[in-house]
PyMOL Python script that loads the backbone (N, CA, C, O; Angstrom):
from pymol import cmd

cmd.read_pdbstr("""\
ATOM      1  N   MET A   1      13.034  -4.570  14.070  1.00  0.00           N
ATOM      2  CA  MET A   1      11.815  -5.094  13.788  1.00  0.00           C
ATOM      3  C   MET A   1      11.899  -5.867  12.473  1.00  0.00           C
ATOM      4  O   MET A   1      12.290  -5.370  11.417  1.00  0.00           O
ATOM      5  N   ASP A   2      11.487  -7.158  12.640  1.00  0.00           N
ATOM      6  CA  ASP A   2      11.790  -8.065  11.526  1.00  0.00           C
ATOM      7  C   ASP A   2      10.605  -7.683  10.408  1.00  0.00           C
ATOM      8  O   ASP A   2       9.506  -7.256  10.761  1.00  0.00           O
ATOM      9  N   THR A   3      10.951  -7.880   9.119  1.00  0.00           N
ATOM     10  CA  THR A   3      10.033  -7.805   8.159  1.00  0.00           C
ATOM     11  C   THR A   3       8.952  -9.002   8.179  1.00  0.00           C
ATOM     12  O   THR A   3       9.224 -10.006   8.837  1.00  0.00           O
ATOM     13  N   LEU A   4       7.889  -8.934   7.565  1.00  0.00           N
ATOM     14  CA  LEU A   4       6.908 -10.057   7.518  1.00  0.00           C
ATOM     15  C   LEU A   4       7.518 -11.277   7.046  1.00  0.00           C
ATOM     16  O   LEU A   4       7.307 -12.336   7.635  1.00  0.00           O
ATOM     17  N   ILE A   5       8.281 -11.208   5.998  1.00  0.00           N
ATOM     18  CA  ILE A   5       8.791 -12.403   5.277  1.00  0.00           C
ATOM     19  C   ILE A   5       9.825 -13.237   6.290  1.00  0.00           C
ATOM     20  O   ILE A   5       9.917 -14.464   6.339  1.00  0.00           O
ATOM     21  N   GLN A   6      10.569 -12.290   7.075  1.00  0.00           N
ATOM     22  CA  GLN A   6      11.505 -12.962   8.004  1.00  0.00           C
ATOM     23  C   GLN A   6      10.596 -13.550   9.159  1.00  0.00           C
ATOM     24  O   GLN A   6      10.870 -14.637   9.668  1.00  0.00           O
ATOM     25  N   GLN A   7       9.609 -12.869   9.519  1.00  0.00           N
ATOM     26  CA  GLN A   7       8.751 -13.568  10.537  1.00  0.00           C
ATOM     27  C   GLN A   7       8.241 -14.885  10.142  1.00  0.00           C
ATOM     28  O   GLN A   7       8.301 -15.867  10.882  1.00  0.00           O
ATOM     29  N   VAL A   8       7.705 -14.887   8.888  1.00  0.00           N
ATOM     30  CA  VAL A   8       7.118 -16.159   8.297  1.00  0.00           C
ATOM     31  C   VAL A   8       8.148 -17.175   8.232  1.00  0.00           C
ATOM     32  O   VAL A   8       7.959 -18.293   8.711  1.00  0.00           O
ATOM     33  N   LEU A   9       9.280 -16.827   7.637  1.00  0.00           N
ATOM     34  CA  LEU A   9      10.302 -17.926   7.600  1.00  0.00           C
ATOM     35  C   LEU A   9      10.821 -18.305   8.940  1.00  0.00           C
ATOM     36  O   LEU A   9      11.307 -19.430   9.059  1.00  0.00           O
ATOM     37  N   SER A  10      10.780 -17.548   9.910  1.00  0.00           N
ATOM     38  CA  SER A  10      11.240 -17.934  11.298  1.00  0.00           C
ATOM     39  C   SER A  10      10.208 -18.636  12.056  1.00  0.00           C
ATOM     40  O   SER A  10      10.454 -19.259  13.089  1.00  0.00           O
ATOM     41  N   GLY A  11       8.963 -18.520  11.493  1.00  0.00           N
ATOM     42  CA  GLY A  11       7.659 -19.136  12.257  1.00  0.00           C
ATOM     43  C   GLY A  11       7.241 -18.217  13.354  1.00  0.00           C
ATOM     44  O   GLY A  11       6.597 -18.708  14.280  1.00  0.00           O
ATOM     45  N   ASN A  12       7.513 -16.997  13.366  1.00  0.00           N
ATOM     46  CA  ASN A  12       7.137 -16.190  14.436  1.00  0.00           C
ATOM     47  C   ASN A  12       6.035 -15.112  13.969  1.00  0.00           C
ATOM     48  O   ASN A  12       5.838 -14.046  14.552  1.00  0.00           O
ATOM     49  N   VAL A  13       5.383 -15.537  12.887  1.00  0.00           N
ATOM     50  CA  VAL A  13       4.240 -14.686  12.385  1.00  0.00           C
ATOM     51  C   VAL A  13       2.849 -14.987  13.132  1.00  0.00           C
ATOM     52  O   VAL A  13       2.562 -16.144  13.440  1.00  0.00           O
ATOM     53  N   THR A  14       2.063 -13.994  13.392  1.00  0.00           N
ATOM     54  CA  THR A  14       0.828 -14.226  14.055  1.00  0.00           C
ATOM     55  C   THR A  14      -0.269 -13.845  13.150  1.00  0.00           C
ATOM     56  O   THR A  14       0.028 -13.172  12.163  1.00  0.00           O
ATOM     57  N   ALA A  15      -1.558 -14.199  13.358  1.00  0.00           N
ATOM     58  CA  ALA A  15      -2.665 -13.919  12.569  1.00  0.00           C
ATOM     59  C   ALA A  15      -2.803 -12.348  12.531  1.00  0.00           C
ATOM     60  O   ALA A  15      -3.073 -11.727  11.503  1.00  0.00           O
ATOM     61  N   GLY A  16      -2.605 -11.821  13.666  1.00  0.00           N
ATOM     62  CA  GLY A  16      -2.715 -10.250  13.949  1.00  0.00           C
ATOM     63  C   GLY A  16      -1.689  -9.564  13.041  1.00  0.00           C
ATOM     64  O   GLY A  16      -1.997  -8.504  12.497  1.00  0.00           O
ATOM     65  N   ASP A  17      -0.425 -10.144  12.840  1.00  0.00           N
ATOM     66  CA  ASP A  17       0.499  -9.499  11.916  1.00  0.00           C
ATOM     67  C   ASP A  17      -0.131  -9.552  10.396  1.00  0.00           C
ATOM     68  O   ASP A  17      -0.045  -8.587   9.637  1.00  0.00           O
ATOM     69  N   LEU A  18      -0.716 -10.678  10.069  1.00  0.00           N
ATOM     70  CA  LEU A  18      -1.148 -10.852   8.747  1.00  0.00           C
ATOM     71  C   LEU A  18      -2.407  -9.970   8.557  1.00  0.00           C
ATOM     72  O   LEU A  18      -2.605  -9.500   7.437  1.00  0.00           O
ATOM     73  N   ARG A  19      -3.178  -9.739   9.453  1.00  0.00           N
ATOM     74  CA  ARG A  19      -4.323  -8.905   9.419  1.00  0.00           C
ATOM     75  C   ARG A  19      -3.830  -7.319   9.164  1.00  0.00           C
ATOM     76  O   ARG A  19      -4.396  -6.558   8.379  1.00  0.00           O
ATOM     77  N   ARG A  20      -2.769  -7.006   9.907  1.00  0.00           N
ATOM     78  CA  ARG A  20      -2.291  -5.706   9.849  1.00  0.00           C
ATOM     79  C   ARG A  20      -1.714  -5.418   8.456  1.00  0.00           C
ATOM     80  O   ARG A  20      -1.970  -4.361   7.879  1.00  0.00           O
ATOM     81  N   VAL A  21      -0.954  -6.346   7.934  1.00  0.00           N
ATOM     82  CA  VAL A  21      -0.425  -6.334   6.578  1.00  0.00           C
ATOM     83  C   VAL A  21      -1.599  -6.068   5.671  1.00  0.00           C
ATOM     84  O   VAL A  21      -1.646  -5.071   4.951  1.00  0.00           O
ATOM     85  N   ASN A  22      -2.514  -6.950   5.721  1.00  0.00           N
ATOM     86  CA  ASN A  22      -3.656  -6.922   4.736  1.00  0.00           C
ATOM     87  C   ASN A  22      -4.444  -5.500   4.751  1.00  0.00           C
ATOM     88  O   ASN A  22      -4.931  -4.975   3.750  1.00  0.00           O
ATOM     89  N   LYS A  23      -4.478  -4.980   6.050  1.00  0.00           N
ATOM     90  CA  LYS A  23      -5.204  -3.731   6.144  1.00  0.00           C
ATOM     91  C   LYS A  23      -4.381  -2.601   5.526  1.00  0.00           C
ATOM     92  O   LYS A  23      -4.958  -1.744   4.857  1.00  0.00           O
ATOM     93  N   VAL A  24      -3.147  -2.563   5.705  1.00  0.00           N
ATOM     94  CA  VAL A  24      -2.147  -1.513   5.005  1.00  0.00           C
ATOM     95  C   VAL A  24      -2.223  -1.673   3.572  1.00  0.00           C
ATOM     96  O   VAL A  24      -2.368  -0.689   2.846  1.00  0.00           O
ATOM     97  N   TYR A  25      -2.130  -2.892   3.100  1.00  0.00           N
ATOM     98  CA  TYR A  25      -2.287  -3.129   1.620  1.00  0.00           C
ATOM     99  C   TYR A  25      -3.489  -2.680   1.080  1.00  0.00           C
ATOM    100  O   TYR A  25      -3.493  -2.115  -0.013  1.00  0.00           O
ATOM    101  N   ALA A  26      -4.619  -2.884   1.784  1.00  0.00           N
ATOM    102  CA  ALA A  26      -5.900  -2.480   1.144  1.00  0.00           C
ATOM    103  C   ALA A  26      -6.095  -1.101   1.159  1.00  0.00           C
ATOM    104  O   ALA A  26      -6.720  -0.571   0.240  1.00  0.00           O
ATOM    105  N   GLU A  27      -5.582  -0.367   2.204  1.00  0.00           N
ATOM    106  CA  GLU A  27      -5.743   1.114   2.203  1.00  0.00           C
ATOM    107  C   GLU A  27      -4.911   1.656   1.076  1.00  0.00           C
ATOM    108  O   GLU A  27      -5.398   2.522   0.349  1.00  0.00           O
ATOM    109  N   LYS A  28      -3.635   1.190   0.867  1.00  0.00           N
ATOM    110  CA  LYS A  28      -2.790   1.775  -0.325  1.00  0.00           C
ATOM    111  C   LYS A  28      -3.470   1.434  -1.602  1.00  0.00           C
ATOM    112  O   LYS A  28      -3.469   2.271  -2.504  1.00  0.00           O
ATOM    113  N   GLN A  29      -4.099   0.186  -1.775  1.00  0.00           N
ATOM    114  CA  GLN A  29      -4.721  -0.151  -2.945  1.00  0.00           C
ATOM    115  C   GLN A  29      -5.908   0.796  -3.241  1.00  0.00           C
ATOM    116  O   GLN A  29      -6.105   1.249  -4.368  1.00  0.00           O
ATOM    117  N   GLN A  30      -6.627   1.050  -2.258  1.00  0.00           N
ATOM    118  CA  GLN A  30      -7.757   1.980  -2.462  1.00  0.00           C
ATOM    119  C   GLN A  30      -7.386   3.340  -2.818  1.00  0.00           C
ATOM    120  O   GLN A  30      -8.145   3.934  -3.584  1.00  0.00           O
ATOM    121  N   ARG A  31      -6.353   3.929  -2.394  1.00  0.00           N
ATOM    122  CA  ARG A  31      -5.788   5.214  -2.671  1.00  0.00           C
ATOM    123  C   ARG A  31      -5.309   5.205  -4.190  1.00  0.00           C
ATOM    124  O   ARG A  31      -5.487   6.192  -4.903  1.00  0.00           O
ATOM    125  N   VAL A  32      -4.726   4.107  -4.628  1.00  0.00           N
ATOM    126  CA  VAL A  32      -4.178   4.019  -5.967  1.00  0.00           C
ATOM    127  C   VAL A  32      -5.437   3.975  -6.944  1.00  0.00           C
ATOM    128  O   VAL A  32      -5.463   4.579  -8.016  1.00  0.00           O
ATOM    129  N   ALA A  33      -6.429   3.229  -6.475  1.00  0.00           N
ATOM    130  CA  ALA A  33      -7.720   3.147  -7.367  1.00  0.00           C
ATOM    131  C   ALA A  33      -8.356   4.487  -7.359  1.00  0.00           C
ATOM    132  O   ALA A  33      -8.823   4.911  -8.416  1.00  0.00           O
ATOM    133  N   GLN A  34      -8.427   5.233  -6.220  1.00  0.00           N
ATOM    134  CA  GLN A  34      -8.897   6.668  -6.242  1.00  0.00           C
ATOM    135  C   GLN A  34      -8.318   7.544  -7.237  1.00  0.00           C
ATOM    136  O   GLN A  34      -8.980   8.126  -8.096  1.00  0.00           O
ATOM    137  N   TYR A  35      -6.899   7.632  -7.079  1.00  0.00           N
ATOM    138  CA  TYR A  35      -6.171   8.398  -7.912  1.00  0.00           C
ATOM    139  C   TYR A  35      -6.258   8.094  -9.406  1.00  0.00           C
ATOM    140  O   TYR A  35      -6.234   8.976 -10.265  1.00  0.00           O
ATOM    141  N   THR A  36      -6.356   6.830  -9.650  1.00  0.00           N
ATOM    142  CA  THR A  36      -6.468   6.227 -11.086  1.00  0.00           C
ATOM    143  C   THR A  36      -7.808   6.769 -11.592  1.00  0.00           C
ATOM    144  O   THR A  36      -7.883   7.223 -12.734  1.00  0.00           O
ATOM    145  N   GLY A  37      -8.723   6.741 -10.888  1.00  0.00           N
ATOM    146  CA  GLY A  37     -10.114   7.119 -11.346  1.00  0.00           C
ATOM    147  C   GLY A  37     -10.098   8.693 -11.541  1.00  0.00           C
ATOM    148  O   GLY A  37     -10.707   9.182 -12.493  1.00  0.00           O
ATOM    149  N   GLU A  38      -9.448   9.436 -10.699  1.00  0.00           N
ATOM    150  CA  GLU A  38      -9.385  10.920 -10.953  1.00  0.00           C
ATOM    151  C   GLU A  38      -8.564  11.171 -12.151  1.00  0.00           C
ATOM    152  O   GLU A  38      -8.882  12.090 -12.906  1.00  0.00           O
ATOM    153  N   TYR A  39      -7.448  10.372 -12.410  1.00  0.00           N
ATOM    154  CA  TYR A  39      -6.779  10.651 -13.736  1.00  0.00           C
ATOM    155  C   TYR A  39      -7.666  10.373 -14.893  1.00  0.00           C
ATOM    156  O   TYR A  39      -7.859  11.180 -15.802  1.00  0.00           O
ATOM    157  N   THR A  40      -8.229   9.118 -14.811  1.00  0.00           N
ATOM    158  CA  THR A  40      -9.036   8.699 -15.871  1.00  0.00           C
ATOM    159  C   THR A  40     -10.249   9.646 -16.283  1.00  0.00           C
ATOM    160  O   THR A  40     -10.590   9.791 -17.457  1.00  0.00           O
ATOM    161  N   ASN A  41     -10.847  10.257 -15.242  1.00  0.00           N
ATOM    162  CA  ASN A  41     -11.950  11.048 -15.565  1.00  0.00           C
ATOM    163  C   ASN A  41     -11.578  12.562 -15.798  1.00  0.00           C
ATOM    164  O   ASN A  41     -12.379  13.454 -16.077  1.00  0.00           O
ATOM    165  N   GLY A  42     -10.354  12.675 -15.650  1.00  0.00           N
ATOM    166  CA  GLY A  42      -9.728  14.085 -16.150  1.00  0.00           C
ATOM    167  C   GLY A  42      -9.633  15.061 -15.075  1.00  0.00           C
ATOM    168  O   GLY A  42      -9.359  16.215 -15.404  1.00  0.00           O
ATOM    169  N   SER A  43      -9.822  14.776 -13.772  1.00  0.00           N
ATOM    170  CA  SER A  43      -9.717  15.697 -12.659  1.00  0.00           C
ATOM    171  C   SER A  43      -8.320  15.882 -12.161  1.00  0.00           C
ATOM    172  O   SER A  43      -7.998  16.760 -11.361  1.00  0.00           O
ATOM    173  N   ARG A  44      -7.441  14.923 -12.729  1.00  0.00           N
ATOM    174  CA  ARG A  44      -5.983  15.006 -12.292  1.00  0.00           C
ATOM    175  C   ARG A  44      -5.152  14.927 -13.633  1.00  0.00           C
ATOM    176  O   ARG A  44      -5.467  14.159 -14.542  1.00  0.00           O
ATOM    177  N   THR A  45      -4.094  15.757 -13.685  1.00  0.00           N
ATOM    178  CA  THR A  45      -3.098  15.623 -14.830  1.00  0.00           C
ATOM    179  C   THR A  45      -2.403  14.493 -14.588  1.00  0.00           C
ATOM    180  O   THR A  45      -2.595  13.884 -13.536  1.00  0.00           O
ATOM    181  N   LEU A  46      -1.519  14.062 -15.504  1.00  0.00           N
ATOM    182  CA  LEU A  46      -0.502  12.883 -15.516  1.00  0.00           C
ATOM    183  C   LEU A  46       0.362  13.302 -14.457  1.00  0.00           C
ATOM    184  O   LEU A  46       0.609  12.511 -13.547  1.00  0.00           O
ATOM    185  N   GLU A  47       0.892  14.547 -14.466  1.00  0.00           N
ATOM    186  CA  GLU A  47       1.882  14.862 -13.467  1.00  0.00           C
ATOM    187  C   GLU A  47       1.259  14.959 -12.121  1.00  0.00           C
ATOM    188  O   GLU A  47       2.008  14.752 -11.167  1.00  0.00           O
ATOM    189  N   GLN A  48       0.026  15.235 -11.890  1.00  0.00           N
ATOM    190  CA  GLN A  48      -0.421  15.175 -10.507  1.00  0.00           C
ATOM    191  C   GLN A  48      -0.643  13.745 -10.043  1.00  0.00           C
ATOM    192  O   GLN A  48      -0.389  13.342  -8.907  1.00  0.00           O
ATOM    193  N   PHE A  49      -1.152  13.006 -11.054  1.00  0.00           N
ATOM    194  CA  PHE A  49      -1.289  11.529 -10.755  1.00  0.00           C
ATOM    195  C   PHE A  49      -0.057  10.941 -10.270  1.00  0.00           C
ATOM    196  O   PHE A  49      -0.065  10.303  -9.217  1.00  0.00           O
ATOM    197  N   LEU A  50       1.041  11.106 -10.971  1.00  0.00           N
ATOM    198  CA  LEU A  50       2.334  10.477 -10.614  1.00  0.00           C
ATOM    199  C   LEU A  50       2.868  11.066  -9.395  1.00  0.00           C
ATOM    200  O   LEU A  50       3.565  10.378  -8.650  1.00  0.00           O
ATOM    201  N   GLU A  51       2.602  12.286  -9.129  1.00  0.00           N
ATOM    202  CA  GLU A  51       3.003  12.997  -7.808  1.00  0.00           C
ATOM    203  C   GLU A  51       2.237  12.393  -6.699  1.00  0.00           C
ATOM    204  O   GLU A  51       2.817  12.098  -5.654  1.00  0.00           O
ATOM    205  N   ALA A  52       0.932  12.184  -6.861  1.00  0.00           N
ATOM    206  CA  ALA A  52       0.215  11.583  -5.907  1.00  0.00           C
ATOM    207  C   ALA A  52       0.773  10.051  -5.483  1.00  0.00           C
ATOM    208  O   ALA A  52       0.909   9.700  -4.311  1.00  0.00           O
ATOM    209  N   LEU A  53       1.026   9.328  -6.477  1.00  0.00           N
ATOM    210  CA  LEU A  53       1.602   7.939  -6.337  1.00  0.00           C
ATOM    211  C   LEU A  53       2.834   7.825  -5.688  1.00  0.00           C
ATOM    212  O   LEU A  53       3.159   6.787  -5.111  1.00  0.00           O
ATOM    213  N   MET A  54       3.696   9.035  -5.753  1.00  0.00           N
ATOM    214  CA  MET A  54       4.970   9.012  -5.135  1.00  0.00           C
ATOM    215  C   MET A  54       4.837   8.962  -3.716  1.00  0.00           C
ATOM    216  O   MET A  54       5.779   8.477  -3.089  1.00  0.00           O
ATOM    217  N   TYR A  55       3.757   9.410  -3.047  1.00  0.00           N
ATOM    218  CA  TYR A  55       3.649   9.559  -1.623  1.00  0.00           C
ATOM    219  C   TYR A  55       3.021   8.197  -1.119  1.00  0.00           C
ATOM    220  O   TYR A  55       2.921   8.042   0.098  1.00  0.00           O
ATOM    221  N   ILE A  56       2.621   7.268  -1.920  1.00  0.00           N
ATOM    222  CA  ILE A  56       2.224   5.961  -1.362  1.00  0.00           C
ATOM    223  C   ILE A  56       3.501   5.121  -1.349  1.00  0.00           C
ATOM    224  O   ILE A  56       3.905   4.494  -2.328  1.00  0.00           O
ATOM    225  N   THR A  57       4.063   5.160  -0.234  1.00  0.00           N
ATOM    226  CA  THR A  57       5.505   4.539  -0.122  1.00  0.00           C
ATOM    227  C   THR A  57       5.293   3.278   0.570  1.00  0.00           C
ATOM    228  O   THR A  57       4.405   3.110   1.405  1.00  0.00           O
ATOM    229  N   PRO A  58       6.296   2.222   0.131  1.00  0.00           N
ATOM    230  CA  PRO A  58       6.196   0.959   0.943  1.00  0.00           C
ATOM    231  C   PRO A  58       6.868   1.285   2.410  1.00  0.00           C
ATOM    232  O   PRO A  58       7.784   2.079   2.626  1.00  0.00           O
ATOM    233  N   GLU A  59       6.247   0.552   3.254  1.00  0.00           N
ATOM    234  CA  GLU A  59       6.847   0.736   4.535  1.00  0.00           C
ATOM    235  C   GLU A  59       7.182  -0.628   5.219  1.00  0.00           C
ATOM    236  O   GLU A  59       6.677  -1.672   4.805  1.00  0.00           O
ATOM    237  N   LEU A  60       8.011  -0.597   6.233  1.00  0.00           N
ATOM    238  CA  LEU A  60       8.401  -1.866   6.955  1.00  0.00           C
ATOM    239  C   LEU A  60       7.160  -2.290   7.635  1.00  0.00           C
ATOM    240  O   LEU A  60       6.581  -1.494   8.375  1.00  0.00           O
ATOM    241  N   ILE A  61       6.707  -3.487   7.440  1.00  0.00           N
ATOM    242  CA  ILE A  61       5.552  -4.135   8.083  1.00  0.00           C
ATOM    243  C   ILE A  61       5.942  -5.129   9.091  1.00  0.00           C
ATOM    244  O   ILE A  61       5.080  -5.752   9.711  1.00  0.00           O
TER     245      ILE A  61
END
""", "prot")
cmd.dss("prot")
cmd.show_as("cartoon", "prot")
cmd.util.cbc("prot")
cmd.orient("prot")
């Protein structure tokens, strides 16, 4: 499976590919915002916050 960058460079990227990448990014961004809010308002410790972020891993798109 090619990465998105490889697909773009080869000219083999579709609008569907870009929508999928955007959706995955938006979901991860939303989780980071949620965890940040929980840390900021005191419902998560720094350790819990960092541990939660560890599980938001990059994936081959």
